[in-house]
MIRONU-665952 format. One record per residue (C-alpha): residue number from 1; residue in three letters; x, y, z. Coordinates in steps of 0.1 Angstrom, whole numbers, plus 5000, padded with zeros to 4 digits. Example, Ala and Ser with C-alpha at 12.3 -4.5 7.8 and 13.67 -1.06 7.14 Angstrom:
% residues 2
[node 1; 'Ala'; [5123; 4955; 5078]],
[node 2; 'Ser'; [5137; 4989; 5071]],
% end
This chain:
% residues 44
[node 1; 'Met'; [7055; 7167; 7132]],
[node 2; 'Ser'; [7060; 7134; 7148]],
[node 3; 'Lys'; [7042; 7102; 7136]],
[node 4; 'Gly'; [7019; 7102; 7166]],
[node 5; 'Gly'; [7013; 7140; 7168]],
[node 6; 'Tyr'; [6993; 7167; 7151]],
[node 7; 'Val'; [6998; 7202; 7138]],
[node 8; 'Val'; [6974; 7231; 7135]],
[node 9; 'Val'; [6979; 7255; 7106]],
[node 10; 'Met'; [6962; 7289; 7102]],
[node 11; 'Arg'; [6957; 7304; 7067]],
[node 12; 'Glu'; [6937; 7335; 7060]],
[node 13; 'Gly'; [6921; 7334; 7094]],
[node 14; 'Lys'; [6909; 7297; 7092]],
[node 15; 'Thr'; [6925; 7268; 7110]],
[node 16; 'Gln'; [6932; 7233; 7097]],
[node 17; 'Gln'; [6944; 7203; 7117]],
[node 18; 'Phe'; [6967; 7176; 7103]],
[node 19; 'Phe'; [6974; 7143; 7121]],
[node 20; 'Gly'; [7004; 7121; 7119]],
[node 21; 'Asp'; [7001; 7085; 7106]],
[node 22; 'Ala'; [7004; 7070; 7141]],
[node 23; 'Cys'; [6981; 7095; 7159]],
[node 24; 'Pro'; [6956; 7076; 7180]],
[node 25; 'Glu'; [6920; 7076; 7168]],
[node 26; 'Trp'; [6907; 7087; 7202]],
[node 27; 'Arg'; [6928; 7118; 7199]],
[node 28; 'Lys'; [6915; 7126; 7165]],
[node 29; 'Gln'; [6879; 7123; 7176]],
[node 30; 'Ala'; [6886; 7144; 7207]],
[node 31; 'Lys'; [6902; 7172; 7187]],
[node 32; 'Leu'; [6874; 7172; 7160]],
[node 33; 'Ala'; [6845; 7171; 7184]],
[node 34; 'Asp'; [6821; 7201; 7186]],
[node 35; 'Thr'; [6828; 7204; 7223]],
[node 36; 'Ser'; [6865; 7205; 7220]],
[node 37; 'Arg'; [6884; 7236; 7231]],
[node 38; 'Ser'; [6897; 7244; 7195]],
[node 39; 'Ala'; [6862; 7240; 7180]],
[node 40; 'Arg'; [6848; 7265; 7205]],
[node 41; 'Arg'; [6877; 7289; 7199]],
[node 42; 'Thr'; [6874; 7289; 7161]],
[node 43; 'Ala'; [6836; 7290; 7160]],
[node 44; 'Ala'; [6835; 7328; 7167]],
% end
């Protein structure tokens, strides 16, 4: 993972997101929002 990136890990059917140290705050907020694509995908 690069300093400004993120990675999604799936364990036992659940996903977790990890962000690099230099990942922009706006990207973190967008990825963690309830309306984000990944939030809608993992809600089912």
